[in-house]
C-alpha positions, 0 to 999 in steps of 0.5 A: 514942267518943273519937279515942284509943279509936278509935286503940287499937282500930285498933292492936289490929286491925292487931297481930292481922293482923300476928300472923296473917300471921307465924303463917301464914308459920311454918306453911309447910312447911320447904323440904327442898331447902335454899334451892331454890325450887319455882317459878322465877317467883313471889317476892313480899312480903305486903301489897305489890305483887309483887316478885321480888328474885332476882338478874337472872342467875337470872331466866331470863325476863329480856331486856336486848334487850327491857328496854333496846331494846324488841326482841321475839322474833317467833313462828313462825306456820303455818296448821294442818291436821288430820285424823282418824287411827287406830292399834292398841294391840298389847297388846290390839288396841284401835283408838285414834282420834286427831287429827293436827295439822300445819302447812299448809306443806310439809315435815317438822317436829318431833314432839309427842304431846299427851295430854288430861286428864279432860275428854277431847279436846273442842273446847276442849282440841283448841286446845292441840294446834293452837296447838303445831302453829301453832308448827311441829310435827306433833302427835298427840292420841290420844283414849283415852277414845273408844278405851275408851268412857270417859265424860268426867271419869272418877274412876278411872284405867284403867291399861290405857289407858296402853298406848294412849298408849304405842302413840301414840309408835310411831305418831307416830315412824312418820310420814313427815312428822316431822323428828325421831327422838324426840318430846316429850310435851305434856299437861295435867291427868290427861294429865300422869300418862299421859305420866309413866307412858309415859315411866317405866313403858314406858321410853320416855324412854331411847329415844324421848322427849326432853322432857316439858312439862305444864300443871297436871298431876295428878301422883299416881295418881288411884286412890290414897287421899286423903291421898296425893293431897294430901301425896305425888306419884307415885313415877314422878317420882323416875325421870323423867330427861328435861328437864321444864317445868311450868306452873301458875297462882297460884290452882291447886287446893291439893291439885294445887299441893302435889304439883307443888311438892313433886315439883319441889323433890325433882327440883331437889334431885336436880339434874334439868333441871326448871323450874316456871313459876307465872303470877300472877293465873290459876288452873287451866285458864287456857289453855282457859277459854272466851271468856265467862269468860276474863280478860286474865291468862288470855290473857297466861299462855296466850300466854307458856306457848305460846311458852315450851313451843315454845322448850323443845321445839325446844331438846330435839328439835334434836339428834334431827333 
């Protein structure tokens, strides 16, 4: 093979790659919300290092104090205690077990309801509630699967268990050691659907819930048909009117990421207070993956999201102290 023929082959291959790349970009669905982007973080270039060319004024994470002077915010840290509690769902008198996390420090603290997802409230997911309590919150974590004798990783959604989460709002607000008259929701995976239903269907967002934070949520009715799982989002999201903060990984499952990004676009188009943060280099479950498989990127994303969630919740509960 001559040098010229080798060069011709390489040029042909390179041209095919470019055509494929251009074709892929053309197949991305058009942004129905105009110039609004779903994610507030990841904006890159193909075949190059990640680059975000937003104006600095639009980079919400930016800090001149850090960039110029190396000053970092100091996190609030508390030792955490936990105890087993129970409350009653008065819809059908179901006894709902839960874990209650709070700082060991004496005093009252803002209130959060953490709702687990399909894997249940196991040792890995309990850490998510405990980490938020360490930032200075009282965190109630209902175990709705145990309340209904539901096996871990259920396929179908048991609608009656939504009432168990709703009853948890009343229980949390009744505690003497919370400092706020409203709470915020914190959730992950299918817990994001439960808390969405409680906020909208049970109308708690108008009265008792100040904000909604969720990690890689299942934003569709789990019982809906497969095409709806991929191409649509839960209709309740159009009526979610409290401030929303969502975290996902760059390598989130396609069918989940699509519904989240689509919902965020329409919520932004409706000028709602909503932000989607996408972390590069991580996938689903980046904040609870066990140590043997965790990556450096998992830990960076977990720590950053924990701090940002705490700041967001404190901001929106401050007026309800």
